BALOKE-76996 format. One record per residue: residue in one letter; z, y, x of N, C-alpha, C, O in turn. Coordinates in steps of 0.02 Angstrom, whole numbers, padded with zeros to 5 digits, always signed. Last residue first. Example, Ala and Ser with C-alpha at 12.3 -4.5 7.8 and 13.67 -1.06 7.14 Angstrom:
2
S+00354-00112+00642+00357-00053+00684+00394+00002+00645+00402+00057+00670/A+00390-00284+00660+00390-00225+00615+00390-00165+00660+00423-00166+00712/
//
This chain:
324
V+04051+02240+06141+04073+02305+06167+04015+02336+06207+04022+02392+06233/E+04013+02115+06109+04023+02161+06054+04044+02231+06077+04053+02275+06035/G+03997+02007+06194+03946+02058+06193+03952+02108+06137+03902+02139+06118/R+04099+01920+06208+04051+01904+06155+03994+01956+06151+03949+01949+06110/L+04173+01984+06304+04138+01922+06323+04086+01902+06270+04036+01871+06287/F+04225+02089+06226+04181+02104+06282+04139+02042+06302+04079+02047+06314/R+04306+02021+06138+04248+02057+06111+04198+02073+06167+04137+02072+06156/R+04400+01974+06231+04360+01927+06193+04298+01960+06164+04244+01931+06165/G+04453+02097+06276+04419+02052+06322+04376+02002+06286+04320+01988+06308/F+04515+02145+06160+04458+02182+06187+04418+02137+06234+04356+02138+06234/S+04617+02050+06151+04567+02055+06097+04505+02091+06121+04449+02071+06106/F+04688+02082+06268+04658+02015+06260+04603+02016+06206+04550+01987+06216/I+04730+02211+06238+04686+02200+06296+04650+02133+06289+04591+02127+06303/S+04811+02183+06129+04754+02228+06121+04704+02218+06177+04644+02217+06166/R+04909+02103+06185+04864+02074+06135+04802+02117+06124+04748+02092+06110/A+04970+02199+06268+04939+02139+06297+04889+02108+06248+04834+02089+06268/A+05018+02293+06176+04969+02313+06226+04932+02253+06254+04872+02254+06263/I+05108+02212+06106+05052+02242+06070+04998+02262+06120+04939+02251+06108/G+05200+02183+06208+05161+02129+06177+05100+02155+06140+05047+02125+06143/L+05251+02310+06229+05216+02277+06284+05173+02220+06257+05116+02209+06279/M+05313+02331+06107+05257+02374+06126+05217+02343+06183+05156+02348+06184/D+05412+02232+06113+05361+02230+06060+05300+02271+06080+05243+02249+06070/Q+05488+02278+06217+05451+02215+06227+05398+02206+06173+05346+02175+06185/K+05542+02393+06159+05497+02399+06216+05456+02336+06225+05396+02339+06240/E+05538+02371+05978+05571+02378+06043+05518+02380+06098+05458+02371+06086/L+05516+02453+05826+05485+02410+05876+05518+02423+05944+05526+02481+05964/T+05639+02453+05694+05595+02485+05744+05565+02431+05789+05585+02373+05789/P+05712+02481+05535+05685+02434+05584+05636+02470+05631+05597+02511+05609/R+05851+02567+05491+05780+02578+05503+05755+02528+05555+05775+02532+05613/F+05963+02504+05363+05948+02528+05430+05873+02531+05438+05835+02504+05399/G+05974+02474+05227+06035+02491+05264+06022+02517+05334+06066+02549+05364/L+05856+02437+05173+05888+02495+05144+05950+02517+05182+05976+02572+05171/V+05790+02323+05210+05782+02382+05253+05814+02445+05223+05801+02500+05247/E+05753+02177+05189+05819+02209+05184+05821+02269+05231+05850+02265+05286/Y+05641+02097+05194+05636+02161+05158+05703+02197+05151+05709+02244+05110/D+05663+01997+05283+05666+01980+05212+05672+02044+05170+05705+02044+05117/L+05632+02029+05409+05699+02048+05387+05710+02032+05313+05761+02052+05284/D+05498+01999+05413+05545+01955+05448+05617+01968+05428+05659+01923+05431/E+05445+02110+05344+05443+02043+05313+05493+01997+05346+05528+01959+05311/I+05467+02207+05441+05498+02215+05375+05499+02147+05339+05549+02130+05308/R+05385+02158+05543+05458+02164+05555+05494+02170+05488+05548+02140+05479/Q+05260+02171+05485+05285+02104+05499+05361+02105+05510+05396+02060+05489/L+05251+02310+05482+05250+02272+05419+05278+02202+05429+05316+02177+05387/I+05251+02332+05620+05305+02359+05578+05309+02322+05512+05363+02305+05488/A+05131+02271+05654+05194+02242+05679+05253+02269+05640+05301+02232+05628/M+05037+02356+05600+05043+02289+05572+05109+02256+05593+05138+02217+05555/G+05057+02465+05687+05071+02471+05615+05080+02404+05582+05125+02395+05541/G+05017+02405+05808+05085+02432+05800+05104+02440+05727+05160+02423+05708/R+04884+02374+05784+04932+02319+05791+05004+02344+05786+05047+02308+05761/W+04833+02505+05782+04826+02462+05724+04878+02405+05726+04911+02390+05677/T+04860+02545+05913+04889+02582+05857+04890+02538+05794+04940+02535+05759/A+04781+02452+05982+04854+02454+05993+04890+02490+05937+04943+02468+05914/E+04656+02489+05932+04681+02421+05920+04757+02419+05930+04792+02387+05890/L+04645+02618+05981+04649+02608+05909+04676+02538+05893+04714+02529+05845/E+04639+02590+06118+04692+02633+06091+04701+02622+06017+04757+02616+05992/M+04522+02515+06124+04586+02483+06142+04645+02524+06116+04695+02495+06094/S+04430+02614+06081+04437+02551+06045+04503+02517+06061+04537+02493+06015/L+04439+02711+06179+04465+02727+06113+04474+02663+06072+04522+02658+06033/G+04377+02635+06283+04445+02662+06290+04476+02677+06223+04534+02658+06210/P+04245+02595+06227+04298+02548+06247+04369+02577+06250+04415+02547+06224/E+04193+02687+06077+04188+02670+06147+04250+02631+06170+04302+02633+06137/V+04181+02608+05913+04191+02665+05958+04191+02640+06030+04189+02580+06042/R+04181+02502+05828+04124+02547+05826+04131+02608+05871+04091+02655+05868/R+04291+02422+05815+04232+02392+05846+04173+02440+05853+04120+02422+05879/V+04383+02498+05747+04399+02476+05814+04338+02451+05851+04333+02459+05912/L+04331+02510+05618+04327+02567+05664+04337+02546+05736+04305+02572+05781/P+04366+02394+05550+04300+02398+05580+04291+02458+05627+04248+02456+05671/Y+04499+02422+05495+04491+02389+05560+04421+02394+05590+04415+02397+05651/G+04520+02470+05368+04503+02518+05421+04485+02486+05487+04459+02520+05531/R+04553+02360+05294+04494+02398+05274+04472+02446+05330+04413+02460+05338/L+04673+02323+05355+04614+02280+05363+04550+02316+05344+04498+02305+05375/F+04757+02427+05314+04744+02417+05385+04680+02376+05395+04639+02392+05438/M+04755+02397+05177+04726+02460+05200+04711+02456+05275+04659+02480+05297/S+04823+02277+05175+04753+02276+05155+04718+02341+05176+04659+02340+05192/R+04950+02321+05210+04913+02279+05257+04839+02277+05239+04796+02276+05283/C+04985+02388+05092+04977+02426+05154+04937+02386+05205+04894+02413+05240/R+04995+02278+05006+04947+02332+04992+04933+02372+05055+04875+02389+05069/S+05101+02208+05066+05035+02177+05059+04981+02230+05048+04927+02226+05077/V+05205+02300+05053+05183+02280+05120+05113+02250+05116+05071+02264+05159/S+05215+02304+04913+05199+02365+04950+05174+02349+05020+05128+02381+05045/F+05251+02171+04881+05189+02199+04855+05167+02260+04897+05109+02267+04914/A+05373+02166+04946+05320+02118+04965+05253+02144+04942+05203+02139+04978/M+05442+02265+04877+05427+02275+04948+05372+02228+04971+05328+02247+05010/L+05454+02206+04750+05420+02270+04758+05399+02281+04830+05343+02304+04843/E+05530+02095+04786+05463+02085+04758+05422+02149+04764+05362+02147+04779/K+05646+02160+04826+05609+02122+04876+05538+02107+04851+05490+02107+04890/F+05688+02215+04703+05671+02259+04759+05628+02222+04811+05579+02250+04837/A+05714+02098+04631+05661+02143+04608+05639+02190+04665+05580+02203+04673/R+05822+02046+04701+05759+02008+04700+05701+02053+04680+05647+02049+04708/T+05900+02181+04792+05893+02135+04736+05827+02097+04742+05784+02113+04782/H+05984+02252+04889+05925+02213+04905+05916+02158+04851+05923+02098+04864/R+06044+02407+04866+06047+02340+04836+05981+02304+04850+05928+02324+04826/A+06082+02537+04906+06056+02488+04954+06063+02417+04929+06085+02372+04965/A+06110+02633+04817+06165+02587+04832+06144+02534+04882+06184+02490+04898/L+05985+02693+04807+06040+02731+04835+06099+02687+04855+06134+02701+04904/L+05912+02588+04745+05894+02613+04811+05952+02649+04845+05967+02637+04903/D+05978+02576+04622+05973+02518+04667+05958+02541+04738+05987+02516+04786/E+05953+02702+04571+06022+02684+04587+06024+02623+04633+06067+02618+04677/R+05821+02695+04543+05841+02738+04599+05913+02722+04619+05932+02729+04678/T+05776+02523+04506+05801+02589+04488+05818+02630+04551+05827+02602+04605/V+05646+02416+04472+05691+02439+04524+05712+02510+04507+05669+02553+04495/N+05545+02345+04400+05613+02354+04373+05664+02369+04428+05718+02339+04430/F+05416+02343+04436+05458+02290+04465+05531+02296+04443+05574+02258+04465/H+05369+02454+04362+05337+02387+04354+05382+02332+04379+05387+02279+04347/V+05448+02559+04411+05453+02538+04341+05426+02468+04332+05456+02427+04297/L+05404+02565+04543+05475+02554+04528+05484+02528+04457+05522+02482+04444/D+05270+02593+04522+05289+02529+04552+05362+02513+04539+05381+02456+04526/E+05274+02720+04468+05242+02667+04429+05260+02598+04457+05264+02550+04418/E+05332+02794+04571+05371+02781+04511+05341+02724+04470+05377+02685+04440/P+05305+02735+04739+05282+02768+04677+05322+02747+04616+05343+02689+04610/L+05409+02768+04867+05389+02712+04826+05368+02741+04759+05410+02769+04724/Y+05460+02875+04929+05388+02867+04935+05365+02801+04904+05308+02781+04914/C+05582+02986+04898+05562+02918+04881+05486+02914+04882+05452+02946+04842/R+05721+03081+04953+05649+03068+04955+05634+02996+04937+05670+02950+04957/G+05855+03105+04966+05824+03119+04902+05749+03109+04900+05717+03127+04851/R+05915+03063+05079+05892+03133+05078+05858+03152+05013+05835+03208+05004/P+05934+02927+05060+05992+02972+05055+05974+03046+05054+06013+03087+05030/T+05793+02889+05079+05827+02883+05015+05889+02927+05011+05897+02962+04960/D+05754+02905+05215+05729+02950+05163+05769+02948+05099+05779+03000+05067/V+05820+02802+05285+05828+02872+05306+05810+02919+05249+05844+02968+05237/S+05785+02684+05228+05856+02696+05238+05871+02768+05258+05927+02792+05250/L+05644+02692+05232+05679+02695+05168+05754+02711+05176+05782+02748+05136/D+05555+02687+05338+05605+02741+05337+05645+02744+05272+05678+02795+05259/Q+05460+02588+05320+05507+02581+05376+05567+02629+05368+05622+02613+05390/L+05386+02643+05219+05423+02582+05206+05476+02570+05260+05530+02544+05245/F+05332+02753+05290+05374+02764+05232+05417+02702+05217+05477+02708+05202/N+05256+02684+05386+05313+02725+05408+05360+02740+05350+05421+02741+05359/A+05159+02632+05303+05204+02586+05339+05266+02623+05364+05321+02596+05363/I+05100+02753+05267+05136+02715+05216+05182+02663+05248+05237+02651+05224/Q+05042+02792+05390+05089+02835+05355+05131+02796+05306+05192+02805+05303/L+04957+02684+05416+05011+02699+05463+05064+02742+05429+05124+02732+05438/A+04870+02699+05307+04912+02639+05313+04970+02650+05360+05026+02628+05346/A+04810+02820+05341+04851+02817+05281+04896+02755+05282+04953+02758+05260/C+04744+02775+05457+04795+02827+05462+04840+02829+05400+04900+02837+05406/I+04655+02678+05409+04705+02660+05459+04762+02712+05459+04820+02693+05462/E+04579+02756+05319+04616+02698+05295+04672+02679+05345+04728+02666+05324/D+04522+02854+05402+04566+02874+05348+04609+02816+05323+04668+02825+05308/S+04437+02775+05481+04496+02806+05511+04547+02827+05458+04607+02820+05467/F+04337+02746+05390+04379+02691+05417+04444+02720+05446+04498+02691+05437/R+04290+02878+05374+04317+02841+05316+04360+02782+05340+04413+02771+05312/H+04244+02911+05500+04302+02947+05474+04332+02911+05414+04392+02912+05404/L+04134+02830+05508+04190+02817+05553+04253+02852+05528+04308+02826+05533/E+04052+02890+05412+04075+02821+05401+04133+02804+05447+04178+02767+05426/P+04026+03020+05466+04068+03012+05406+04094+02941+05397+04151+02932+05376/E+04035+03058+05637+04003+03016+05587+04049+03004+05527+04105+02980+05536/H+04081+03126+05743+04080+03163+05681+04049+03122+05624+04038+03148+05569/H+04156+03105+05895+04133+03068+05837+04139+03111+05774+04193+03130+05754/G+04210+03152+06015+04142+03169+05998+04113+03134+05938+04052+03133+05929/H+04342+03135+06038+04297+03086+06069+04224+03097+06049+04181+03057+06065/V+04395+03233+05961+04405+03238+06033+04358+03191+06069+04335+03206+06125/Y+04363+03181+05834+04330+03242+05858+04336+03248+05934+04288+03265+05968/L+04454+03074+05827+04382+03061+05830+04344+03121+05855+04296+03114+05894/V+04573+03147+05820+04562+03101+05876+04488+03086+05883+04461+03084+05939/L+04553+03213+05699+04559+03252+05760+04547+03208+05822+04515+03229+05870/Q+04551+03106+05608+04493+03149+05615+04494+03187+05681+04444+03193+05715/G+04682+03058+05620+04626+03017+05644+04563+03059+05653+04525+03048+05701/V+04746+03170+05563+04764+03146+05630+04707+03105+05659+04686+03116+05716/P+04698+03189+05432+04679+03236+05485+04695+03212+05556+04660+03230+05603/H+04759+03078+05360+04687+03079+05376+04670+03127+05432+04632+03110+05477/A+04897+03118+05343+04876+03064+05388+04803+03067+05408+04787+03060+05467/S+04917+03228+05259+04965+03214+05312+04940+03164+05364+04960+03168+05422/H+04812+03237+05167+04831+03296+05206+04874+03278+05266+04869+03310+05318/K+04801+03109+05119+04739+03145+05134+04753+03207+05177+04712+03227+05217/C+04930+03079+05083+04905+03053+05147+04840+03087+05168+04826+03093+05227/Y+04929+03137+04956+04972+03165+05008+04947+03143+05077+04943+03183+05124/H+04843+03049+04895+04824+03120+04900+04866+03155+04953+04841+03197+04991/R+04919+02934+04898+04859+02937+04939+04834+03008+04946+04807+03027+04999/L+05015+02973+04805+05036+02961+04874+04975+02962+04920+04979+02988+04976/E+04937+02975+04692+04968+03038+04715+04990+03031+04788+04985+03078+04827/A+04907+02841+04679+04852+02888+04692+04879+02955+04717+04847+02988+04758/F+05028+02786+04643+05005+02775+04712+04948+02823+04729+04940+02842+04787/M+05124+02906+04547+05075+02852+04554+05055+02845+04627+05064+02890+04667/G+05230+02996+04566+05225+02957+04506+05180+02896+04513+05197+02842+04490/Y+05341+03026+04697+05271+03020+04677+05265+02973+04617+05293+02918+04618/R+05459+03148+04762+05442+03084+04730+05369+03086+04708+05339+03139+04701/K+05470+03271+04819+05513+03218+04846+05496+03150+04817+05517+03098+04844/Q+05397+03418+04859+05385+03355+04823+05423+03299+04856+05410+03281+04913/T+05436+03524+04942+05443+03531+04870+05436+03465+04832+05465+03457+04778/L+05417+03498+05075+05472+03541+05057+05486+03542+04982+05541+03557+04961/D+05301+03425+05088+05365+03391+05100+05424+03432+05077+05477+03404+05060/M+05205+03523+05074+05217+03478+05017+05284+03442+05025+05319+03430+04976/R+05209+03573+05203+05235+03615+05149+05248+03573+05086+05296+03586+05050/F+05149+03467+05267+05218+03482+05283+05249+03529+05231+05309+03526+05218/A+05021+03475+05210+05062+03415+05199+05136+03431+05213+05180+03410+05175/T+04976+03597+05262+04983+03588+05190+05029+03530+05174+05071+03534+05129/L+04970+03563+05396+05020+03612+05375+05030+03610+05300+05086+03619+05275/L+04861+03475+05390+04927+03451+05411+04981+03498+05389+05034+03477+05365/A+04760+03565+05354+04779+03511+05308+04847+03483+05326+04887+03469+05281/K+04749+03641+05469+04776+03672+05409+04797+03620+05357+04847+03630+05322/F+04692+03543+05552+04756+03573+05570+04789+03605+05509+04849+03598+05498/P+04569+03516+05486+04621+03464+05492+04690+03492+05510+04741+03466+05487/G+04504+03652+05496+04523+03618+05434+04576+03565+05441+04626+03567+05404/I+04454+03704+05611+04524+03718+05597+04550+03679+05536+04610+03673+05527/P+04352+03593+05712+04363+03641+05658+04437+03649+05644+04478+03607+05662/I+04319+03582+05883+04359+03554+05828+04369+03608+05775+04393+03662+05790/N+04246+03572+06009+04219+03601+05948+04254+03575+05885+04222+03549+05839/H+04302+03532+06126+04277+03479+06082+04252+03505+06015+04237+03466+05970/R+04345+03643+06198+04310+03590+06233+04274+03543+06185+04220+03516+06202/R+04412+03719+06101+04351+03745+06132+04311+03690+06166+04249+03690+06163/V+04522+03637+06073+04475+03656+06020+04409+03679+06049+04355+03661+06024/T+04587+03636+06198+04562+03574+06168+04509+03588+06115+04457+03555+06114/D+04622+03770+06213+04577+03740+06262+04547+03676+06233+04487+03663+06243/R+04710+03780+06104+04650+03821+06107+04599+03792+06155+04539+03789+06140/L+04812+03693+06144+04771+03677+06086+04707+03717+06085+04654+03691+06067/A+04869+03759+06253+04836+03694+06263+04790+03677+06205+04736+03650+06215/L+04914+03871+06184+04872+03880+06242+04833+03816+06256+04773+03817+06269/F+04995+03814+06089+04933+03845+06067+04887+03863+06125+04826+03869+06116/V+05101+03762+06165+05063+03719+06120+04996+03750+06104+04945+03715+06105/P+05150+03876+06239+05122+03817+06272+05079+03773+06227+05026+03750+06248/H+05098+04039+06210+05141+03985+06184+05111+03921+06211+05050+03912+06206/Q+05020+04164+06209+05069+04143+06258+05122+04097+06227+05180+04115+06218/I+04854+04134+06165+04921+04149+06141+04971+04123+06193+04965+04067+06217/E+04689+04194+06173+04743+04157+06206+04811+04181+06182+04823+04242+06178/K+04600+04205+06017+04627+04235+06077+04680+04189+06108+04711+04150+06073/H+04551+04134+05909+04519+04197+05928+04541+04224+05996+04504+04261+06028/Y+04625+04028+05878+04553+04018+05873+04514+04081+05894+04453+04080+05898/A+04753+04078+05882+04730+04040+05940+04655+04026+05938+04624+04012+05989/A+04770+04132+05755+04761+04177+05811+04732+04141+05872+04692+04169+05910/V+04788+04013+05683+04730+04055+05670+04716+04101+05729+04659+04110+05750/L+04912+03971+05744+04852+03929+05744+04789+03971+05734+04742+03965+05773/L+04999+04075+05713+04983+04062+05783+04920+04019+05789+04879+04029+05834/Q+05003+04059+05575+04979+04121+05604+04958+04111+05677+04906+04136+05699/E+05062+03932+05568+04992+03940+05546+04963+04005+05573+04904+04007+05591/W+05189+03964+05614+05150+03915+05651+05076+03921+05632+05032+03916+05675/R+05231+04048+05513+05218+04077+05578+05178+04030+05623+05138+04051+05664/D+05243+03954+05410+05198+04011+05402+05181+04041+05470+05123+04058+05483/L+05341+03869+05462+05273+03843+05450+05222+03899+05443+05166+03894+05467/A+05449+03959+05464+05426+03928+05526+05355+03901+05518+05314+03910+05563/D+05464+03991+05328+05447+04044+05376+05419+04014+05441+05371+04040+05469/V+05501+03865+05279+05440+03898+05255+05417+03951+05305+05358+03954+05322/R+05624+03842+05351+05567+03796+05355+05502+03831+05335+05453+03827+05372/R+05751+03896+05369+05692+03936+05387+05628+03893+05391+05583+03908+05431/S+05861+03818+05352+05860+03882+05316+05797+03922+05329+05789+03977+05302/E+05834+03702+05433+05850+03698+05362+05839+03764+05325+05809+03764+05271/F+05809+03669+05562+05764+03718+05531+05778+03726+05456+05737+03754+05420/R+05896+03570+05598+05905+03636+05629+05859+03690+05600+05870+03749+05612/P+05855+03451+05532+05909+03492+05504+05914+03562+05534+05933+03609+05500/E+05677+03424+05516+05738+03424+05557+05791+03472+05529+05775+03526+05506/D+05565+03442+05428+05610+03384+05422+05676+03391+05459+05727+03366+05435/A+05477+03544+05448+05485+03520+05379+05541+03470+05372+05563+03456+05316/F+05481+03560+05586+05498+03617+05542+05514+03592+05472+05561+03617+05440/D+05434+03436+05628+05504+03452+05638+05526+03511+05593+05581+03511+05567/D+05299+03453+05598+05338+03402+05562+05412+03415+05569+05449+03406+05521/A+05267+03548+05694+05263+03566+05624+05302+03516+05581+05335+03536+05532/T+05283+03467+05809+05325+03526+05799+05325+03547+05726+05378+03563+05698/R+05184+03370+05790+05254+03350+05796+05300+03409+05783+05351+03401+05749/A+05065+03446+05791+05086+03410+05730+05160+03392+05732+05195+03399+05682/F+05064+03498+05924+05056+03542+05866+05085+03508+05803+05125+03538+05767/A+05074+03380+05998+05127+03430+06003+05124+03479+05944+05176+03498+05918/Y+04953+03316+05967+05016+03286+05947+05072+03338+05947+05112+03339+05901/I+04864+03404+06029+04861+03395+05957+04926+03366+05931+04952+03387+05880/A+04905+03382+06162+04909+03449+06133+04908+03446+06057+04947+03481+06024/M+04874+03247+06178+04944+03268+06181+04953+03338+06152+05005+03352+06120/I+04736+03252+06174+04771+03216+06121+04845+03237+06120+04874+03243+06066/N+04716+03323+06293+04694+03351+06230+04729+03318+06171+04748+03351+06123/P+04763+03236+06394+04798+03300+06381+04779+03331+06314+04820+03363+06282/R+04666+03128+06380+04737+03119+06362+04773+03186+06351+04810+03192+06302/L+04540+03152+06429+04552+03165+06358+04626+03161+06339+04645+03188+06288/H+04536+03114+06562+04521+03184+06547+04532+03202+06473+04533+03261+06456/A+04563+02977+06559+04614+03023+06585+04600+03095+06564+04647+03133+06550/P+04522+02885+06413+04500+02918+06475+04549+02972+06496+04574+03009+06454/L+04652+02773+06353+04605+02828+06344+04582+02856+06411+04619+02851+06460/F+04746+02683+06392+04682+02656+06371+04629+02712+06367+04570+02699+06377/R+04863+02745+06416+04819+02738+06473+04752+02706+06454+04707+02703+06495/S+04883+02843+06262+04901+02791+06310+04850+02789+06366+04800+02825+06366/A+04910+02946+06162+04871+02957+06222+04889+02907+06277+04908+02927+06332/V+05039+02863+06098+05012+02931+06097+04977+02942+06163+05009+02948+06216/P+05048+02711+06007+05042+02745+06071+05012+02815+06062+04965+02824+06023/F+05164+02702+05869+05097+02694+05897+05093+02731+05963+05131+02778+05974/N+05284+02736+05820+05264+02666+05812+05199+02650+05847+05179+02592+05853/E+05378+02842+05932+05326+02832+05881+05310+02757+05879+05320+02721+05927/Y+05499+02952+05996+05483+02883+05976+05428+02884+05923+05432+02923+05875/H+05465+03073+06119+05476+03059+06049+05457+02986+06035+05405+02962+06059/T+05427+03095+06249+05499+03092+06236+05516+03079+06163+05575+03075+06146/T+05292+03112+06265+05322+03054+06298+05397+03047+06284+05428+02997+06305/A+05258+03229+06199+05227+03166+06178+05261+03105+06207+05260+03051+06176/M+05330+03324+06271+05345+03313+06200+05318+03245+06177+05351+03209+06140/R+05266+03316+06394+05338+03299+06389+05357+03285+06316+05395+03238+06303/E+05139+03362+06356+05148+03293+06380+05220+03271+06375+05235+03215+06355/C+05164+03495+06327+05142+03450+06273+05151+03377+06293+05169+03335+06251/Y+05196+03537+06458+05244+03545+06403+05227+03497+06346+05271+03463+06319/R+05074+03516+06521+05133+03477+06542+05187+03480+06489+05221+03430+06476/Y+04996+03613+06459+04981+03542+06447+05040+03498+06468+05053+03447+06435/A+05060+03726+06513+05059+03715+06441+05045+03642+06424+05077+03613+06381/T+05035+03717+06647+05104+03708+06625+05107+03697+06549+05152+03663+06525/E+04893+03737+06642+04921+03677+06671+04992+03665+06646+05009+03609+06626/L+04879+03864+06587+04851+03806+06551+04882+03741+06577+04896+03696+06538/T+05037+03948+06603+04969+03935+06624+04944+03876+06584+04983+03841+06552/W+05147+04066+06529+05121+03998+06533+05051+03999+06562+05010+04043+06547/P+05290+04172+06569+05218+04160+06556+05198+04087+06568+05226+04052+06610/G+05377+04100+06425+05327+04098+06479+05341+04150+06532+05398+04172+06540/P+05470+04087+06323+05417+04137+06316+05365+04136+06372+05313+04168+06365/P+05505+03919+06267+05516+03974+06314+05457+04022+06313+05401+04001+06303/A+05510+03884+06091+05480+03872+06156+05493+03931+06202+05491+03988+06180/G+05560+03895+05962+05605+03906+06018+05577+03890+06086+05614+03881+06133/D+05477+03890+05855+05505+03827+05879+05552+03835+05937+05581+03786+05961/P+05417+04010+05823+05467+03983+05777+05503+03921+05802+05553+03901+05774/S+05386+04151+05917+05383+04078+05920+05436+04048+05875+05495+04058+05888/S+05319+04292+05825+05367+04261+05871+05363+04185+05865+05340+04159+05814/V+05190+04392+05823+05209+04328+05793+05255+04292+05841+05233+04265+05891/R+05157+04499+05899+05182+04513+05832+05206+04450+05797+05239+04454+05745/Q+05097+04459+06013+05166+04480+06019+05198+04491+05951+05260+04493+05945/G+04966+04429+05986+05011+04373+05999+05084+04393+06003+05129+04351+05996/E+04862+04508+05956+04897+04522+06018+04947+04469+06035+04969+04463+06093/L+04821+04473+05833+04785+04444+05889+04819+04458+05955+04806+04425+06005/D+04893+04551+05747+04917+04483+05759+04882+04451+05818+04910+04406+05850/G+04815+04667+05743+04880+04669+05777+04906+04600+05792+04937+04590+05844/E+04741+04638+05588+04741+04678+05649+04811+04681+05678+04859+04694+05644/P+04755+04469+05527+04762+04542+05519+04766+04578+05587+04790+04550+05636/P+04639+04348+05603+04702+04368+05570+04705+04443+05564+04663+04478+05592/P+04465+04315+05566+04519+04338+05611+04581+04355+05572+04577+04374+05513/P+04403+04162+05499+04415+04234+05491+04472+04256+05536+04521+04221+05542/V+04311+04051+05591+04378+04062+05566+04390+04137+05559+04387+04172+05609/C+04171+03958+05573+04192+04027+05585+04260+04037+05552+04266+04033+05491/F+04151+03801+05651+04167+03840+05593+04188+03911+05614+04218+03921+05667/L+04101+03756+05777+04088+03720+05715+04098+03763+05653+04057+03761+05607/R+04135+03823+05893+04070+03835+05865+04059+03803+05796+04012+03822+05761/P+04265+03915+05974+04245+03857+05934+04180+03872+05897+04171+03927+05873/E+04209+04009+06121+04245+04002+06057+04224+03939+06021+04170+03913+06034/T+04131+04030+06228+04200+04011+06243+04240+04001+06179+04299+03986+06183/A+04012+04077+06184+04013+04007+06207+04083+03984+06222+04095+03924+06229/S+04030+04174+06035+04036+04166+06107+04040+04093+06126+04066+04052+06088/V+03911+04185+05908+03976+04161+05929+03978+04150+06004+03932+04121+06032/M+03829+04330+05845+03825+04270+05888+03895+04250+05911+03934+04293+05932/
//
């Protein structure tokens, strides 16, 4: 029989004997050793969520207050793992850091771990019966980042998004009590679109690092070479490729939009703001005539305020029409 204090959806095999003590797995991210309480652990996750730039709101005021800390805990888990795979300070120990992060994850499904992220994450998992699968999928994506720098076909890029993007939406839906497969399918489209919009936004950052998230089949079709990308040549062919890529990504956002209308009001406004943030990035790329190889376009504070206002206005119209 599973204890009422443990996750109930899936049985997670225990880690090797001794790892449950938590002392055998050192913290790979440099978090202070504590001691941590649940309250201070959630505050740690909140600081991480509020000090990192993102194109979308992380646990905004649209969400019910009692759920925001849980979303921040999930964000802190993913953000830290992403740093392991991407940040220069982890260059020589990326694999080891991700492996130890996964050890802590598995251990947290069985016992309290004296680490702020996993103390908060354990509480979140227990409250909302969240399976371990989406967390492990994220770690798989970050490991893929270490070895795969290019993608031959768009289908391969979508497979990557299945691990890197889909789990994020799934976890948010789990926190809100949504397990309906049809809602998860809409969420997958929005999350994959957000991921791909971020790839298009980050071309000036990823290209010098040897990463290319523009599929090889598209580069060949539009006659864009890697040398063009490295030299930041905004050729006509490159702009045609970007116009196609932005249009395809926008269609994914539109396919996922019905999710916004099928969830409770707070989550609906959060999703609308997230959706509009991704669409705004695509619009910013278009406004720059696709000349994004030299710098990274971002959304400014006034853009975020405008997105929030339009999201509230859109929700108000749906409310007046009786759609909420």
